[in-house]
C-alpha positions in Angstrom: 47.4 -8.6 -70.1 46.1 -5.6 -71.9 45.7 -4.9 -75.6 45.7 -1.6 -77.4 45.3 -0.6 -81.0 48.9 0.6 -81.3 50.7 -2.3 -79.5 48.9 -5.6 -79.8 49.0 -8.3 -77.2 50.8 -6.0 -74.9 51.4 -6.4 -71.3 54.5 -4.2 -71.8 56.7 -5.2 -74.6 60.4 -6.2 -74.6 61.6 -4.3 -77.6 64.4 -5.8 -79.7 66.2 -3.0 -81.5 67.5 -4.4 -84.8 70.9 -3.2 -85.9 70.8 -5.3 -89.0 71.3 -8.6 -87.3 70.5 -11.9 -89.0 69.3 -13.1 -85.5 66.9 -10.2 -84.6 63.8 -12.4 -85.1 65.5 -15.2 -83.1 66.1 -12.9 -80.2 62.4 -12.0 -80.2 61.5 -15.7 -80.2 63.8 -16.4 -77.3 62.2 -13.7 -75.3 58.8 -15.2 -75.9 60.1 -18.6 -74.9 60.8 -17.0 -71.6 57.1 -16.0 -71.6 57.5 -12.3 -72.2 56.1 -10.5 -75.2 58.6 -9.1 -77.6 58.6 -6.9 -80.7 61.3 -6.1 -83.2 61.8 -2.4 -84.0 64.4 -0.8 -86.3 67.5 1.0 -84.9 66.4 4.1 -86.8 63.4 4.6 -84.6 63.8 7.8 -82.5 64.2 7.3 -78.8 60.9 9.2 -78.2 59.0 6.7 -80.3 60.7 3.7 -78.6 59.8 5.0 -75.2 56.3 5.8 -76.3 55.8 2.1 -76.6 56.3 1.9 -72.8 58.8 -1.0 -73.0 59.4 -3.2 -70.0 62.9 -3.8 -71.3 65.1 -3.3 -74.4 67.5 -5.6 -76.1 70.0 -4.3 -78.6 70.8 -6.8 -81.3 74.0 -7.7 -83.1 74.8 -6.3 -86.5 77.4 -6.4 -89.3 78.9 -2.9 -88.8 81.8 -1.5 -86.8 80.5 1.1 -84.3 83.4 3.6 -85.1 82.9 3.5 -88.9 81.2 6.4 -90.6 77.6 5.7 -91.3 77.4 2.8 -88.8 74.1 2.6 -86.8 74.3 4.6 -83.7 72.8 4.3 -80.3 71.3 7.4 -78.7 72.7 7.6 -75.1 69.3 9.0 -74.0 67.9 5.4 -74.4 70.4 4.2 -71.8 69.4 7.0 -69.3 65.7 6.5 -69.6 65.5 4.1 -66.7 64.5 1.1 -68.9 66.5 -2.1 -68.4 68.8 -2.6 -71.5 70.7 -5.7 -72.6 73.2 -5.4 -75.5 74.3 -8.3 -77.6 77.4 -8.3 -79.8 77.1 -5.1 -81.8 74.5 -3.9 -79.3 77.1 -4.5 -76.6 79.7 -2.4 -78.3 77.2 0.3 -79.1 76.3 0.5 -75.4 80.0 0.7 -74.4 80.6 3.5 -76.9 77.5 5.5 -75.9 78.5 5.3 -72.3 82.0 6.5 -72.8 83.8 3.1 -73.1 86.3 2.3 -75.9 85.7 0.0 -78.9 88.6 -0.9 -81.2 89.8 -3.4 -83.7 92.4 -5.4 -81.7 93.4 -7.9 -84.4 92.0 -10.7 -82.2 88.7 -11.7 -84.0 86.5 -14.5 -82.7 84.0 -16.3 -84.8 82.0 -19.4 -83.9 82.2 -21.5 -80.8 84.5 -19.7 -78.3 85.3 -20.4 -74.6 84.7 -17.6 -72.2 85.5 -17.2 -68.5 82.8 -15.9 -66.2 84.4 -13.6 -63.6 81.4 -13.6 -61.3 79.0 -16.5 -61.2 76.8 -14.6 -58.7 76.1 -11.7 -61.0 72.7 -11.0 -62.5 73.4 -12.5 -65.9 75.5 -15.5 -64.8 74.3 -16.6 -61.3 74.4 -20.3 -60.7 76.2 -20.9 -64.0 79.6 -22.6 -64.6 82.6 -20.3 -64.7 83.7 -21.8 -68.1 81.2 -21.6 -70.9 81.2 -22.1 -74.7 79.5 -19.3 -76.5 78.9 -18.2 -80.1 81.1 -15.2 -81.0 81.0 -13.2 -84.2 83.2 -10.1 -83.9 86.3 -8.4 -85.2 86.1 -5.4 -82.8 86.2 -5.6 -79.1 85.4 -3.4 -76.1 88.9 -2.5 -74.8 87.8 -0.3 -71.9 84.5 -0.7 -70.1 82.4 2.4 -69.4 82.7 4.0 -65.9 80.4 2.2 -63.5 80.3 -1.1 -65.5 81.5 -4.2 -63.8 83.3 -6.6 -66.1 81.8 -10.1 -65.6 83.3 -12.2 -68.4 86.3 -12.3 -70.7 87.7 -14.4 -73.6 91.1 -14.6 -75.3 90.0 -12.1 -78.0 87.9 -9.8 -75.7 89.1 -8.9 -72.3 85.8 -7.2 -71.7 83.3 -9.8 -73.0 80.5 -8.9 -70.6 79.6 -6.1 -68.2 76.8 -5.3 -65.8 75.5 -2.3 -63.8 72.6 -3.3 -61.6 72.1 0.2 -60.3 71.3 1.5 -63.8 70.0 -2.0 -64.9 72.3 -2.0 -67.9 73.8 -5.3 -69.2 75.7 -6.6 -72.1 77.6 -9.6 -73.6 80.0 -9.7 -76.6 78.5 -13.0 -77.9 75.1 -14.2 -79.2 73.2 -15.8 -76.3 70.1 -16.3 -78.6 71.7 -19.1 -80.7 71.7 -22.7 -79.4 75.5 -22.8 -79.8 75.8 -20.6 -76.7 75.3 -23.4 -74.1 73.8 -21.2 -71.4 72.4 -18.5 -73.7 68.7 -18.9 -72.9 69.5 -18.9 -69.2 71.4 -15.6 -69.6 68.4 -14.0 -71.5 66.0 -15.2 -68.8 68.2 -13.9 -66.1 68.2 -10.5 -67.7 64.4 -10.6 -68.1 63.6 -12.0 -64.6 66.3 -10.6 -62.4 67.6 -7.6 -64.3 64.3 -6.3 -65.6 62.0 -7.9 -63.0 59.5 -9.3 -65.5 57.0 -12.0 -64.7 55.8 -14.8 -67.0 52.7 -13.4 -68.7 53.2 -14.6 -72.3 51.2 -17.9 -72.0 48.7 -19.4 -74.5 45.8 -18.8 -72.1 46.7 -15.1 -71.6 47.4 -14.5 -75.3 44.0 -16.1 -76.3 42.2 -13.9 -73.8 44.0 -10.7 -75.0 43.4 -11.5 -78.7 39.7 -12.2 -78.1 39.3 -8.8 -76.4 41.2 -7.2 -79.2 39.0 -8.7 -81.9 35.8 -7.8 -80.1 37.0 -4.2 -79.8 37.9 -4.0 -83.5 34.8 -5.7 -84.9 32.0 -4.5 -82.7 28.7 -5.7 -84.1 29.7 -5.9 -87.7 29.8 -9.1 -89.7 33.0 -10.8 -90.5 34.2 -13.3 -93.1 37.3 -15.5 -93.0 39.1 -17.1 -95.8 39.5 -20.6 -94.5 42.1 -22.7 -96.3 42.3 -25.5 -93.8 45.9 -24.7 -93.0 47.1 -24.0 -89.5 47.2 -20.2 -89.7 43.7 -19.6 -91.2 42.1 -22.3 -89.0 43.5 -20.9 -85.8 42.6 -17.3 -86.9 39.0 -18.5 -87.7 38.6 -20.4 -84.4 39.9 -17.3 -82.5 37.5 -14.9 -84.2 34.6 -17.4 -83.8 35.3 -17.6 -80.1 35.3 -13.7 -80.0 32.2 -12.8 -82.1 30.4 -16.1 -82.6 27.7 -16.1 -85.3 28.9 -12.7 -86.6 31.6 -14.8 -88.4 31.1 -16.7 -91.6 34.0 -18.8 -93.0 34.4 -19.0 -96.7 36.3 -22.0 -98.0 37.4 -21.4 -101.6 38.2 -24.5 -103.5 40.5 -22.9 -106.0 41.8 -26.1 -107.5 45.2 -25.5 -106.0 44.7 -27.7 -102.9 46.3 -31.0 -102.0 44.5 -34.3 -102.0 41.9 -34.6 -99.2 42.1 -31.0 -98.0 38.6 -30.0 -98.8 37.1 -32.9 -96.9 39.3 -32.1 -93.8 38.0 -28.5 -93.7 34.3 -29.3 -94.4 34.2 -32.2 -91.8 37.0 -32.0 -89.1 37.2 -28.2 -88.6 33.5 -27.5 -88.7 32.7 -30.3 -86.3 35.2 -29.1 -83.8 34.4 -25.4 -83.9 30.8 -25.1 -85.1 31.6 -22.2 -87.5 29.3 -21.2 -90.3 30.9 -22.4 -93.5 30.3 -21.4 -97.1 32.1 -23.4 -99.8 32.8 -21.7 -103.1 33.8 -23.7 -106.1 36.2 -21.4 -107.9 38.5 -23.9 -109.7 37.8 -22.8 -113.2 38.1 -19.1 -112.2 41.6 -19.5 -110.8 42.9 -21.7 -113.6 41.6 -19.2 -116.1 43.3 -16.3 -114.3 46.6 -18.2 -114.1 46.6 -19.3 -117.7 49.9 -18.6 -119.4 51.5 -17.1 -116.2 54.9 -18.3 -115.3 56.4 -15.5 -113.1 56.0 -16.5 -109.4 55.4 -13.0 -108.1 52.6 -12.5 -110.7 51.1 -15.9 -109.7 51.0 -14.8 -106.0 49.4 -11.5 -106.9 46.8 -13.1 -109.2 45.9 -15.7 -106.5 45.6 -13.0 -103.8 43.5 -10.8 -106.1 41.1 -13.6 -107.1 40.7 -14.6 -103.4 39.6 -11.1 -102.5 37.2 -11.0 -105.5 35.6 -14.3 -104.4 35.3 -13.0 -100.8 33.6 -9.8 -102.0 31.0 -11.8 -103.8 30.7 -14.1 -100.8 30.1 -11.1 -98.6 27.4 -9.8 -100.9 25.7 -13.3 -100.7 26.1 -13.4 -97.0 24.5 -9.9 -96.6 21.6 -11.1 -98.7 21.1 -14.3 -96.7 21.1 -12.4 -93.4 19.1 -9.4 -94.6 16.0 -10.4 -92.8 17.8 -11.2 -89.5 20.0 -8.0 -89.3 21.3 -5.2 -91.3 25.0 -5.3 -90.2 27.3 -5.1 -93.2 30.3 -7.4 -93.8 33.1 -5.0 -93.1 35.9 -7.3 -92.0 38.1 -10.0 -93.5 40.0 -12.3 -91.3 43.4 -13.5 -92.4 46.0 -15.8 -90.8 49.0 -13.5 -91.4 52.0 -14.3 -89.2 55.0 -12.3 -88.1 57.4 -14.0 -90.6 54.9 -13.2 -93.4 55.1 -9.5 -92.4 58.9 -9.4 -92.0 59.6 -11.2 -95.3 57.2 -9.0 -97.2 59.0 -5.9 -96.0 56.3 -5.1 -93.5 58.7 -4.8 -90.7 60.3 -1.3 -90.6 63.7 -1.4 -92.1 63.4 -4.9 -93.5 63.9 -6.1 -97.1 61.2 -7.5 -99.3 62.1 -11.1 -99.8 58.8 -12.1 -101.5 55.3 -11.0 -101.7 53.1 -12.9 -99.3 49.6 -13.5 -100.4 48.2 -11.8 -97.3 50.6 -8.9 -97.2 52.0 -8.0 -100.6 49.5 -9.6 -102.9 46.3 -7.9 -102.0 44.5 -5.5 -104.4 44.7 -1.8 -103.6 40.9 -1.4 -103.8 40.3 -3.9 -101.0 36.7 -3.5 -99.8 37.3 -5.0 -96.3 39.1 -3.9 -93.2 41.6 -6.7 -92.3 41.4 -8.6 -89.0 44.8 -10.2 -88.5 44.9 -11.5 -84.9 48.0 -13.6 -85.4 50.1 -10.9 -87.1 52.7 -10.7 -84.3 52.9 -14.5 -83.7 55.4 -17.1 -84.8 54.1 -20.5 -86.1 54.9 -22.5 -83.0 53.0 -19.9 -80.9 50.0 -20.2 -83.3 50.0 -24.0 -82.8 49.8 -23.5 -79.0 47.0 -21.0 -79.4 45.2 -23.5 -81.6 45.4 -26.2 -79.0 44.2 -23.8 -76.4 41.2 -23.0 -78.6 40.4 -26.7 -79.2 41.3 -26.8 -82.9 41.7 -30.5 -83.9 45.3 -31.7 -83.5 45.2 -33.1 -87.1 44.9 -29.4 -88.2 47.1 -27.8 -85.5 50.1 -30.1 -86.3 49.5 -30.1 -90.1 52.6 -29.0 -92.1 52.5 -25.4 -93.2 51.0 -25.0 -96.6 51.1 -21.7 -98.6 48.0 -19.7 -99.3 48.6 -19.8 -103.0 48.7 -23.6 -102.7 50.1 -25.8 -105.4 50.1 -22.8 -107.7 53.6 -21.8 -106.4 54.9 -25.4 -106.3 54.6 -25.7 -110.0 57.6 -24.0 -111.6 56.0 -22.9 -114.8 52.5 -22.4 -116.0 49.7 -23.8 -113.8 47.3 -26.2 -115.7 44.8 -28.8 -114.6 47.0 -31.6 -115.8 50.1 -30.4 -114.0 48.1 -29.9 -110.8 46.9 -33.5 -111.0 50.6 -34.7 -111.4 51.8 -32.7 -108.5 48.8 -33.7 -106.3 49.5 -37.3 -106.8 53.2 -37.0 -106.1 52.5 -34.8 -103.0 50.1 -37.4 -101.6 52.6 -40.2 -101.9 55.3 -38.2 -100.1 52.9 -37.3 -97.3 51.7 -40.9 -96.9 55.3 -42.2 -96.6 56.4 -39.6 -94.2 53.4 -40.3 -92.0 54.0 -44.1 -92.3 57.6 -43.5 -91.1 56.4 -41.5 -88.1 58.3 -38.4 -89.3 55.4 -35.8 -89.4 56.6 -34.1 -86.2 60.3 -34.3 -87.1 60.1 -32.0 -90.1 58.7 -28.5 -90.4 57.3 -29.2 -93.9 58.1 -31.0 -97.1 57.1 -29.0 -100.2 56.9 -31.2 -103.2 57.7 -29.2 -106.4 56.9 -30.0 -110.0 59.5 -28.6 -112.5 56.8 -28.3 -115.2 59.0 -26.7 -117.8 61.8 -29.2 -117.4 62.0 -32.7 -118.8 64.6 -35.3 -118.5 65.4 -38.6 -120.2 64.4 -41.8 -118.4 63.9 -45.5 -119.0 60.6 -47.0 -117.9 59.2 -50.3 -119.1 62.2 -50.9 -121.3 61.4 -47.8 -123.2 62.7 -44.2 -123.4 60.7 -41.6 -121.5 60.8 -37.9 -121.4 59.2 -37.0 -118.1 59.1 -34.3 -115.5 61.4 -34.1 -112.4 59.8 -33.9 -108.9 61.7 -32.1 -106.1 61.4 -33.1 -102.5 62.1 -30.2 -100.1 62.0 -31.5 -96.5 63.0 -28.8 -94.0 63.4 -28.4 -90.3 62.7 -25.0 -88.7 61.1 -23.4 -85.6 59.4 -20.4 -87.3 60.3 -20.4 -91.0 62.6 -17.4 -90.6 65.6 -19.8 -91.0 65.6 -23.5 -92.0 67.8 -26.4 -92.7 67.1 -29.4 -94.9 65.9 -32.5 -93.0 68.2 -35.5 -93.1 65.5 -38.1 -93.9 66.3 -41.8 -93.8 67.5 -43.2 -97.1 64.9 -46.0 -97.0 62.1 -43.4 -96.7 63.5 -41.4 -99.6 63.8 -44.5 -101.6 60.1 -45.5 -101.0 58.9 -42.0 -101.9 61.0 -42.0 -105.1 60.0 -45.5 -106.1 56.3 -44.9 -105.6 56.2 -41.6 -107.4 58.1 -42.9 -110.5 55.9 -46.0 -110.5 52.5 -44.5 -109.8 52.8 -41.0 -111.5 53.4 -41.9 -115.1 54.4 -38.3 -116.1 57.4 -38.3 -113.6 60.6 -40.2 -114.2 63.0 -38.5 -111.8 62.8 -37.5 -108.1 65.5 -35.2 -106.7 66.2 -33.9 -103.2 66.8 -30.2 -102.3 69.5 -29.9 -99.7 69.7 -26.1 -99.5 69.3 -24.3 -96.2 67.4 -21.0 -95.6 69.3 -18.7 -96.2 70.4 -18.8 -99.0 67.3 -20.4 -100.4 63.7 -20.0 -99.3 61.5 -22.9 -98.2 59.2 -22.6 -101.2 60.7 -22.6 -104.6 58.5 -19.7 -105.8 
């Protein structure tokens, strides 16, 4: 694998052209599961810029528009004549057909959800060694009514006579359905057939290769300068720190900021488990009073995130000055770089992906001060969470950290709905610890993505405890299942586990008299409440 400053981790990327699909990120994940590097780009990117990325293959995503409507995203036919293998899905399939001279029309035979299709040729590139009858996930009101010249129709359905086509000579392929979703029973096989057979790509996207490429990239960026890393003890920052430490060794100093927004036991885990496994230099900064003071009176979640991000940077700046002073005798290299564990979903949800909406400010992306004095090192910026875990295992990060539930950088500060105070943090910390203990005791740690515990600090409800009336806070349990945090569903925890958590919290945390369960998926909700 090779790495360049423009395209990171690149052997040659498989570009996913996003036509506004809800599944664009999922397509990118499926490509990576096939051990090929992928990157999402907007449909508005000119063909010249797309081809300048030297793609090994291109996938055209679905989208909500009709290709024949005014203002709908268009596909430049030049992309299909550039000699790069192309695979169109749903809207991308229809855009290919239209650009190549085929016909797309509203037939009145819409198909949504699980749909049977008939494979016309089980020896074709996309469908070889697959059953002739398949169940796929459709979502279309338009259909390709006439395939472009040179395209061989390889599948059909009751609502789409042309449900798939292929042209091996030009290496152009397409299907009307969404092979990236699990409801398409042979979808991953179809994607892999395109990548392996249609595009001729090998399996290079492996943890070992990614680690090697990332290390080279960090060394090239950092040179001989000194680096600091904000180590929270979470999966992302821990893997980022271990990776940079492997790349530049003693040039790295990790700064662990105890901002008072941590869960019970986290400081000990960082200071003991992580340091013992990696041997990194660690500086611990007690900034609890500083953060509480800065958050005093603040209730707006976006403002909280920005304050926490700003204070982190200010603490790092002081830590950098202290580190320079401590090493002044040994060398004169300044601290120029700050390592952050930013992931791909963080970038996308913060509007950092071209053409994407800003869902929330991420503390690493949208919450940094404009006068930042460091150059960021973000080695995980194009990775999904499950990929980061594999990288962590490859680097020898302790499993207790690698498999830890995701925890937001702003910590418990964004799990308190309302003002953050020391008393409220103690309440939430106690409730969170009980939930984590019971989930671990039930053996459910690997079955859920994470379980945020939220304190509704500005809400009180009537209860009865000890034969007396109480007026306590509600606690919200938010167990979710996900692969990468881009989408999520609430986890159906056993009732007896929920009962134990509720009973213990209301018995042991005197300020809480009610425990509720959040059963909202993402979308429409986000995983965190704030």
